[in-house]
BALOBA-1460 file (C-alpha; in Angstrom, 3 decimals):
// residues 294
<rec num="1" residu="m" x="91.647" y="105.331" z="116.829"/>
<rec num="2" residu="k" x="94.180" y="107.390" z="118.754"/>
<rec num="3" residu="i" x="97.174" y="107.848" z="116.441"/>
<rec num="4" residu="g" x="100.502" y="109.508" z="117.085"/>
<rec num="5" residu="f" x="101.860" y="111.531" z="114.159"/>
<rec num="6" residu="i" x="105.499" y="112.589" z="114.183"/>
<rec num="7" residu="g" x="106.639" y="114.850" z="111.335"/>
<rec num="8" residu="l" x="104.404" y="117.637" z="110.035"/>
<rec num="9" residu="g" x="106.174" y="118.808" z="106.887"/>
<rec num="10" residu="i" x="104.799" y="119.347" z="103.393"/>
<rec num="11" residu="m" x="103.465" y="115.789" z="103.327"/>
<rec num="12" residu="g" x="102.870" y="114.971" z="106.992"/>
<rec num="13" residu="k" x="100.718" y="117.942" z="107.818"/>
<rec num="14" residu="p" x="97.933" y="117.219" z="105.267"/>
<rec num="15" residu="m" x="98.154" y="113.501" z="106.006"/>
<rec num="16" residu="a" x="97.537" y="114.183" z="109.713"/>
<rec num="17" residu="k" x="94.657" y="116.482" z="108.837"/>
<rec num="18" residu="n" x="93.026" y="113.803" z="106.721"/>
<rec num="19" residu="l" x="93.192" y="111.379" z="109.654"/>
<rec num="20" residu="l" x="91.468" y="114.027" z="111.800"/>
<rec num="21" residu="k" x="88.761" y="114.516" z="109.164"/>
<rec num="22" residu="a" x="88.129" y="110.752" z="109.210"/>
<rec num="23" residu="g" x="87.418" y="110.890" z="112.910"/>
<rec num="24" residu="h" x="90.715" y="109.651" z="114.357"/>
<rec num="25" residu="e" x="92.322" y="111.328" z="117.372"/>
<rec num="26" residu="i" x="95.776" y="112.671" z="116.622"/>
<rec num="27" residu="v" x="98.606" y="113.357" z="119.068"/>
<rec num="28" residu="c" x="101.285" y="115.169" z="117.056"/>
<rec num="29" residu="f" x="104.902" y="116.204" z="117.440"/>
<rec num="30" residu="d" x="107.208" y="118.291" z="115.268"/>
<rec num="31" residu="l" x="110.024" y="120.735" z="115.919"/>
<rec num="32" residu="n" x="108.223" y="123.338" z="113.778"/>
<rec num="33" residu="k" x="105.809" y="125.044" z="116.173"/>
<rec num="34" residu="a" x="103.821" y="126.688" z="113.358"/>
<rec num="35" residu="s" x="103.050" y="123.311" z="111.816"/>
<rec num="36" residu="v" x="102.070" y="121.861" z="115.182"/>
<rec num="37" residu="d" x="99.783" y="124.838" z="115.865"/>
<rec num="38" residu="e" x="98.106" y="124.378" z="112.448"/>
<rec num="39" residu="v" x="97.342" y="120.716" z="113.125"/>
<rec num="40" residu="i" x="96.145" y="121.532" z="116.676"/>
<rec num="41" residu="a" x="93.774" y="124.102" z="115.120"/>
<rec num="42" residu="a" x="92.366" y="121.259" z="112.996"/>
<rec num="43" residu="g" x="91.607" y="119.251" z="116.141"/>
<rec num="44" residu="a" x="94.818" y="117.467" z="117.214"/>
<rec num="45" residu="t" x="96.611" y="117.519" z="120.533"/>
<rec num="46" residu="t" x="100.367" y="117.559" z="120.967"/>
<rec num="47" residu="a" x="103.119" y="116.095" z="123.163"/>
<rec num="48" residu="a" x="106.554" y="117.340" z="124.090"/>
<rec num="49" residu="t" x="108.554" y="114.391" z="122.730"/>
<rec num="50" residu="s" x="108.217" y="111.384" z="120.471"/>
<rec num="51" residu="a" x="108.291" y="109.182" z="123.576"/>
<rec num="52" residu="e" x="105.281" y="111.036" z="125.015"/>
<rec num="53" residu="v" x="103.415" y="110.609" z="121.727"/>
<rec num="54" residu="a" x="104.031" y="106.856" z="121.776"/>
<rec num="55" residu="s" x="103.074" y="106.567" z="125.446"/>
<rec num="56" residu="q" x="99.556" y="107.832" z="124.574"/>
<rec num="57" residu="c" x="98.890" y="106.025" z="121.287"/>
<rec num="58" residu="p" x="98.518" y="102.393" z="120.209"/>
<rec num="59" residu="m" x="99.659" y="103.415" z="116.713"/>
<rec num="60" residu="v" x="102.374" y="105.916" z="115.743"/>
<rec num="61" residu="i" x="103.088" y="107.252" z="112.236"/>
<rec num="62" residu="t" x="106.431" y="108.857" z="111.403"/>
<rec num="63" residu="m" x="106.832" y="111.096" z="108.323"/>
<rec num="64" residu="l" x="110.381" y="112.496" z="108.404"/>
<rec num="65" residu="p" x="113.016" y="113.583" z="105.860"/>
<rec num="66" residu="n" x="115.582" y="110.769" z="105.898"/>
<rec num="67" residu="s" x="117.032" y="107.721" z="107.665"/>
<rec num="68" residu="p" x="118.900" y="109.616" z="110.460"/>
<rec num="69" residu="h" x="115.789" y="111.551" z="111.418"/>
<rec num="70" residu="v" x="113.646" y="108.401" z="111.698"/>
<rec num="71" residu="k" x="116.369" y="106.607" z="113.687"/>
<rec num="72" residu="a" x="116.566" y="109.522" z="116.095"/>
<rec num="73" residu="a" x="112.773" y="109.826" z="116.442"/>
<rec num="74" residu="v" x="112.333" y="106.118" z="117.028"/>
<rec num="75" residu="m" x="115.543" y="104.777" z="118.586"/>
<rec num="76" residu="g" x="117.060" y="107.912" z="120.100"/>
<rec num="77" residu="a" x="116.707" y="109.654" z="123.432"/>
<rec num="78" residu="k" x="113.043" y="110.463" z="124.150"/>
<rec num="79" residu="g" x="112.198" y="108.476" z="121.030"/>
<rec num="80" residu="v" x="109.164" y="106.319" z="120.234"/>
<rec num="81" residu="l" x="110.699" y="103.172" z="121.685"/>
<rec num="82" residu="e" x="111.159" y="104.867" z="125.082"/>
<rec num="83" residu="g" x="107.429" y="105.511" z="125.377"/>
<rec num="84" residu="a" x="105.880" y="102.662" z="123.383"/>
<rec num="85" residu="k" x="104.020" y="99.836" z="125.105"/>
<rec num="86" residu="e" x="104.225" y="96.204" z="124.013"/>
<rec num="87" residu="g" x="102.140" y="95.746" z="120.873"/>
<rec num="88" residu="t" x="102.369" y="99.364" z="119.736"/>
<rec num="89" residu="i" x="102.250" y="99.710" z="115.933"/>
<rec num="90" residu="l" x="104.830" y="101.932" z="114.229"/>
<rec num="91" residu="v" x="104.194" y="102.858" z="110.622"/>
<rec num="92" residu="d" x="107.132" y="104.740" z="109.158"/>
<rec num="93" residu="m" x="105.841" y="106.571" z="106.062"/>
<rec num="94" residu="s" x="109.143" y="108.365" z="105.480"/>
<rec num="95" residu="s" x="111.209" y="107.621" z="102.361"/>
<rec num="96" residu="i" x="114.447" y="106.171" z="103.736"/>
<rec num="97" residu="a" x="117.069" y="103.562" z="102.916"/>
<rec num="98" residu="p" x="115.703" y="99.977" z="103.049"/>
<rec num="99" residu="l" x="118.577" y="98.854" z="105.286"/>
<rec num="100" residu="a" x="117.715" y="101.633" z="107.739"/>
<rec num="101" residu="s" x="114.096" y="100.371" z="107.810"/>
<rec num="102" residu="q" x="115.355" y="96.905" z="108.636"/>
<rec num="103" residu="e" x="117.615" y="98.243" z="111.397"/>
<rec num="104" residu="i" x="114.728" y="100.185" z="112.964"/>
<rec num="105" residu="a" x="112.461" y="97.115" z="112.659"/>
<rec num="106" residu="k" x="114.989" y="95.004" z="114.648"/>
<rec num="107" residu="a" x="115.084" y="97.627" z="117.388"/>
<rec num="108" residu="c" x="111.280" y="97.631" z="117.421"/>
<rec num="109" residu="e" x="111.102" y="93.832" z="117.599"/>
<rec num="110" residu="a" x="113.347" y="93.857" z="120.672"/>
<rec num="111" residu="k" x="110.775" y="96.162" z="122.352"/>
<rec num="112" residu="k" x="107.840" y="94.091" z="121.040"/>
<rec num="113" residu="v" x="106.725" y="97.004" z="118.853"/>
<rec num="114" residu="r" x="105.291" y="96.029" z="115.465"/>
<rec num="115" residu="m" x="106.607" y="97.970" z="112.485"/>
<rec num="116" residu="l" x="105.774" y="98.587" z="108.828"/>
<rec num="117" residu="d" x="107.723" y="100.727" z="106.392"/>
<rec num="118" residu="a" x="105.144" y="102.510" z="104.204"/>
<rec num="119" residu="p" x="106.614" y="105.280" z="102.056"/>
<rec num="120" residu="v" x="104.327" y="107.246" z="99.772"/>
<rec num="121" residu="s" x="104.281" y="108.810" z="96.332"/>
<rec num="122" residu="g" x="102.181" y="111.614" z="94.938"/>
<rec num="123" residu="g" x="103.601" y="114.777" z="96.431"/>
<rec num="124" residu="e" x="101.717" y="117.511" z="98.280"/>
<rec num="125" residu="p" x="98.607" y="117.551" z="96.027"/>
<rec num="126" residu="k" x="97.903" y="113.869" z="96.659"/>
<rec num="127" residu="a" x="98.756" y="114.205" z="100.348"/>
<rec num="128" residu="i" x="96.112" y="116.959" z="100.544"/>
<rec num="129" residu="d" x="93.367" y="115.037" z="98.730"/>
<rec num="130" residu="g" x="94.177" y="111.707" z="100.361"/>
<rec num="131" residu="s" x="95.091" y="109.848" z="97.184"/>
<rec num="132" residu="l" x="98.737" y="108.932" z="97.847"/>
<rec num="133" residu="a" x="100.222" y="105.686" z="96.522"/>
<rec num="134" residu="i" x="101.435" y="103.797" z="99.599"/>
<rec num="135" residu="m" x="104.080" y="101.049" z="99.325"/>
<rec num="136" residu="v" x="104.259" y="98.790" z="102.363"/>
<rec num="137" residu="g" x="106.821" y="96.401" z="103.737"/>
<rec num="138" residu="g" x="106.364" y="94.183" z="106.822"/>
<rec num="139" residu="d" x="104.098" y="91.533" z="108.219"/>
<rec num="140" residu="k" x="101.081" y="91.075" z="105.919"/>
<rec num="141" residu="a" x="98.671" y="90.506" z="108.777"/>
<rec num="142" residu="l" x="99.782" y="93.832" z="110.319"/>
<rec num="143" residu="f" x="99.333" y="95.507" z="106.916"/>
<rec num="144" residu="e" x="95.775" y="94.206" z="106.766"/>
<rec num="145" residu="e" x="95.136" y="95.394" z="110.333"/>
<rec num="146" residu="v" x="96.036" y="99.016" z="109.464"/>
<rec num="147" residu="y" x="94.871" y="98.983" z="105.843"/>
<rec num="148" residu="d" x="91.744" y="101.101" z="106.474"/>
<rec num="149" residu="i" x="93.810" y="103.752" z="108.248"/>
<rec num="150" residu="l" x="96.330" y="103.839" z="105.391"/>
<rec num="151" residu="m" x="93.485" y="104.279" z="102.912"/>
<rec num="152" residu="v" x="92.393" y="107.475" z="104.669"/>
<rec num="153" residu="m" x="95.656" y="108.953" z="103.394"/>
<rec num="154" residu="g" x="96.020" y="106.976" z="100.177"/>
<rec num="155" residu="g" x="94.300" y="106.043" z="96.958"/>
<rec num="156" residu="t" x="96.183" y="102.756" z="96.921"/>
<rec num="157" residu="a" x="98.108" y="100.754" z="99.534"/>
<rec num="158" residu="v" x="100.023" y="97.697" z="98.309"/>
<rec num="159" residu="h" x="101.883" y="95.143" z="100.433"/>
<rec num="160" residu="c" x="105.252" y="94.670" z="98.697"/>
<rec num="161" residu="g" x="107.026" y="92.178" z="100.968"/>
<rec num="162" residu="p" x="108.963" y="92.121" z="104.248"/>
<rec num="163" residu="v" x="110.227" y="95.202" z="106.057"/>
<rec num="164" residu="g" x="112.382" y="97.234" z="103.647"/>
<rec num="165" residu="a" x="110.366" y="96.221" z="100.607"/>
<rec num="166" residu="g" x="108.235" y="99.356" z="100.907"/>
<rec num="167" residu="n" x="111.270" y="101.584" z="100.671"/>
<rec num="168" residu="t" x="112.850" y="99.496" z="97.919"/>
<rec num="169" residu="t" x="109.645" y="100.010" z="95.911"/>
<rec num="170" residu="k" x="109.783" y="103.759" z="96.663"/>
<rec num="171" residu="l" x="113.363" y="103.944" z="95.405"/>
<rec num="172" residu="a" x="112.248" y="102.340" z="92.136"/>
<rec num="173" residu="n" x="109.410" y="104.891" z="92.016"/>
<rec num="174" residu="q" x="111.790" y="107.793" z="92.554"/>
<rec num="175" residu="i" x="114.179" y="106.614" z="89.857"/>
<rec num="176" residu="i" x="111.364" y="106.407" z="87.333"/>
<rec num="177" residu="v" x="109.957" y="109.799" z="88.342"/>
<rec num="178" residu="a" x="113.343" y="111.542" z="88.213"/>
<rec num="179" residu="l" x="114.276" y="110.109" z="84.821"/>
<rec num="180" residu="n" x="110.811" y="110.938" z="83.497"/>
<rec num="181" residu="i" x="111.099" y="114.553" z="84.604"/>
<rec num="182" residu="a" x="114.542" y="114.824" z="83.050"/>
<rec num="183" residu="a" x="113.201" y="113.359" z="79.798"/>
<rec num="184" residu="v" x="110.306" y="115.828" z="79.753"/>
<rec num="185" residu="s" x="112.719" y="118.709" z="80.474"/>
<rec num="186" residu="e" x="115.071" y="117.622" z="77.704"/>
<rec num="187" residu="a" x="112.317" y="117.079" z="75.123"/>
<rec num="188" residu="f" x="110.512" y="120.326" z="75.782"/>
<rec num="189" residu="t" x="113.759" y="122.309" z="75.745"/>
<rec num="190" residu="l" x="114.381" y="120.836" z="72.293"/>
<rec num="191" residu="v" x="110.880" y="121.825" z="71.244"/>
<rec num="192" residu="k" x="111.255" y="125.413" z="72.463"/>
<rec num="193" residu="k" x="114.730" y="125.805" z="70.972"/>
<rec num="194" residu="a" x="113.347" y="124.544" z="67.628"/>
<rec num="195" residu="g" x="110.719" y="127.267" z="67.695"/>
<rec num="196" residu="v" x="107.687" y="125.032" z="68.247"/>
<rec num="197" residu="d" x="105.043" y="125.907" z="70.874"/>
<rec num="198" residu="p" x="105.520" y="123.557" z="73.881"/>
<rec num="199" residu="h" x="101.807" y="123.847" z="74.758"/>
<rec num="200" residu="l" x="100.826" y="122.445" z="71.332"/>
<rec num="201" residu="v" x="103.409" y="119.662" z="71.593"/>
<rec num="202" residu="f" x="102.027" y="118.760" z="75.052"/>
<rec num="203" residu="d" x="98.504" y="118.564" z="73.660"/>
<rec num="204" residu="a" x="99.674" y="116.463" z="70.740"/>
<rec num="205" residu="i" x="101.630" y="113.827" z="72.658"/>
<rec num="206" residu="k" x="99.958" y="113.531" z="76.063"/>
<rec num="207" residu="g" x="97.432" y="111.003" z="74.777"/>
<rec num="208" residu="g" x="100.073" y="108.788" z="73.166"/>
<rec num="209" residu="l" x="102.796" y="106.494" z="74.485"/>
<rec num="210" residu="a" x="104.849" y="109.434" z="75.763"/>
<rec num="211" residu="g" x="101.947" y="110.511" z="77.964"/>
<rec num="212" residu="s" x="102.397" y="109.893" z="81.698"/>
<rec num="213" residu="t" x="101.241" y="111.094" z="85.084"/>
<rec num="214" residu="v" x="104.668" y="112.747" z="85.434"/>
<rec num="215" residu="m" x="104.423" y="114.657" z="82.157"/>
<rec num="216" residu="n" x="100.836" y="115.692" z="82.846"/>
<rec num="217" residu="a" x="101.849" y="117.079" z="86.245"/>
<rec num="218" residu="k" x="105.239" y="118.581" z="85.467"/>
<rec num="219" residu="a" x="105.158" y="119.860" z="81.877"/>
<rec num="220" residu="p" x="102.563" y="122.578" z="82.681"/>
<rec num="221" residu="m" x="104.734" y="123.712" z="85.595"/>
<rec num="222" residu="m" x="107.764" y="123.952" z="83.305"/>
<rec num="223" residu="m" x="105.803" y="125.876" z="80.675"/>
<rec num="224" residu="d" x="104.577" y="128.310" z="83.382"/>
<rec num="225" residu="s" x="108.048" y="128.525" z="85.006"/>
<rec num="226" residu="n" x="106.252" y="127.568" z="88.226"/>
<rec num="227" residu="f" x="108.610" y="125.667" z="90.491"/>
<rec num="228" residu="k" x="106.727" y="126.015" z="93.742"/>
<rec num="229" residu="p" x="107.547" y="122.793" z="95.554"/>
<rec num="230" residu="g" x="105.277" y="119.828" z="95.749"/>
<rec num="231" residu="f" x="108.418" y="117.703" z="96.069"/>
<rec num="232" residu="k" x="111.728" y="119.476" z="96.484"/>
<rec num="233" residu="i" x="114.908" y="118.923" z="94.520"/>
<rec num="234" residu="d" x="116.841" y="118.422" z="97.729"/>
<rec num="235" residu="l" x="114.487" y="115.616" z="98.843"/>
<rec num="236" residu="h" x="114.774" y="113.928" z="95.467"/>
<rec num="237" residu="i" x="118.571" y="114.115" z="95.708"/>
<rec num="238" residu="k" x="118.228" y="112.272" z="99.031"/>
<rec num="239" residu="d" x="116.080" y="109.555" z="97.467"/>
<rec num="240" residu="l" x="118.417" y="109.072" z="94.511"/>
<rec num="241" residu="s" x="121.389" y="108.946" z="96.857"/>
<rec num="242" residu="n" x="119.621" y="106.189" z="98.830"/>
<rec num="243" residu="a" x="118.883" y="104.388" z="95.576"/>
<rec num="244" residu="m" x="122.516" y="104.556" z="94.504"/>
<rec num="245" residu="d" x="123.766" y="103.399" z="97.895"/>
<rec num="246" residu="t" x="121.342" y="100.473" z="97.742"/>
<rec num="247" residu="g" x="122.280" y="99.701" z="94.135"/>
<rec num="248" residu="h" x="125.986" y="99.727" z="94.930"/>
<rec num="249" residu="g" x="125.388" y="97.454" z="97.891"/>
<rec num="250" residu="i" x="123.666" y="94.776" z="95.825"/>
<rec num="251" residu="g" x="125.543" y="95.153" z="92.541"/>
<rec num="252" residu="s" x="122.778" y="96.845" z="90.543"/>
<rec num="253" residu="p" x="124.253" y="99.610" z="88.313"/>
<rec num="254" residu="l" x="122.261" y="102.858" z="88.077"/>
<rec num="255" residu="p" x="123.974" y="104.973" z="85.412"/>
<rec num="256" residu="l" x="120.897" y="107.021" z="84.413"/>
<rec num="257" residu="t" x="120.060" y="107.646" z="88.090"/>
<rec num="258" residu="a" x="123.598" y="108.914" z="88.635"/>
<rec num="259" residu="a" x="123.314" y="111.309" z="85.702"/>
<rec num="260" residu="v" x="120.027" y="112.833" z="86.873"/>
<rec num="261" residu="r" x="121.238" y="113.094" z="90.451"/>
<rec num="262" residu="e" x="124.193" y="115.136" z="89.224"/>
<rec num="263" residu="m" x="121.808" y="117.450" z="87.374"/>
<rec num="264" residu="m" x="119.951" y="117.937" z="90.621"/>
<rec num="265" residu="e" x="123.198" y="118.505" z="92.521"/>
<rec num="266" residu="t" x="123.972" y="121.263" z="90.018"/>
<rec num="267" residu="l" x="120.628" y="122.900" z="90.759"/>
<rec num="268" residu="h" x="121.276" y="122.589" z="94.495"/>
<rec num="269" residu="a" x="124.659" y="124.294" z="94.037"/>
<rec num="270" residu="d" x="122.927" y="127.056" z="92.070"/>
<rec num="271" residu="g" x="120.533" y="127.701" z="94.948"/>
<rec num="272" residu="f" x="117.472" y="125.868" z="93.615"/>
<rec num="273" residu="g" x="117.395" y="122.909" z="96.021"/>
<rec num="274" residu="q" x="114.095" y="124.047" z="97.564"/>
<rec num="275" residu="d" x="112.391" y="124.237" z="94.158"/>
<rec num="276" residu="d" x="110.058" y="121.511" z="92.891"/>
<rec num="277" residu="h" x="111.826" y="118.702" z="91.063"/>
<rec num="278" residu="s" x="110.221" y="119.996" z="87.848"/>
<rec num="279" residu="a" x="112.992" y="122.621" z="88.141"/>
<rec num="280" residu="l" x="115.168" y="120.099" z="86.273"/>
<rec num="281" residu="a" x="114.008" y="122.363" z="83.425"/>
<rec num="282" residu="r" x="116.325" y="125.014" z="84.921"/>
<rec num="283" residu="y" x="119.280" y="122.713" z="84.362"/>
<rec num="284" residu="y" x="118.411" y="122.378" z="80.686"/>
<rec num="285" residu="a" x="117.925" y="126.133" z="80.424"/>
<rec num="286" residu="k" x="121.405" y="126.570" z="81.875"/>
<rec num="287" residu="v" x="123.118" y="124.243" z="79.419"/>
<rec num="288" residu="s" x="121.030" y="125.173" z="76.349"/>
<rec num="289" residu="g" x="120.430" y="128.856" z="76.906"/>
<rec num="290" residu="t" x="116.707" y="128.310" z="76.317"/>
<rec num="291" residu="k" x="113.866" y="128.331" z="78.850"/>
<rec num="292" residu="i" x="110.785" y="126.157" z="78.286"/>
<rec num="293" residu="g" x="108.561" y="128.782" z="79.930"/>
<rec num="294" residu="d" x="108.250" y="132.381" z="78.838"/>
């Protein structure tokens, strides 16, 4: 299938490459020329605008940082809706506010473009190996129509409800991940400050109830002081801000989310916003005077 791909960042670039490996044609667009060139080298072609991408492709995937970027790429000047034909499928795989997904879906409906919101979880490693968890909102028949394409990029793809449900599910995911990372940071800082080897503690508890995908992925990074981003602090701040805005709008308090977001805001202010979210360990090092890693 000929698929447009708009947004070739840390996640979008390997996702587009996996589609190419599966035999799909890709027409890509991104403002970062180096990213575009890398995907072209893997076999894609490019277009000058999002509208030109949509004019060539029956399906368009967007993978962009936040709600304003998706709105601009889809609804703005030279956006997807300017070039899309009736029946075009738009799959927005960005992590944005659920209300923004619904607003974009209404604009798509007016142009007879079919839309799903399908944010992902798993970070860069799972984007590279094609095992992302994909959370989808929109028409179930449309979900089933594109399921095989989604599964080129994902290990799972679950239909969660109407448009916006995908991003609501992603917000829940991001809350759980953020709080989990904070808990791992707090616990392992305690361990290190008490003079116990964090590596031994990790081996002792990872098979028990405290064990989790988050701990297995992030504790080794903390112990190695390796904060090379798979998912950046600044992006997680964005997700938690969207979660809090959504929670406030529907009357769902998020006190733990607020606390962890403020920790991340502190790291951003200290110049660590581009670090991996496992750098929450830096926050605990700051307040305790003890680093988990050597």
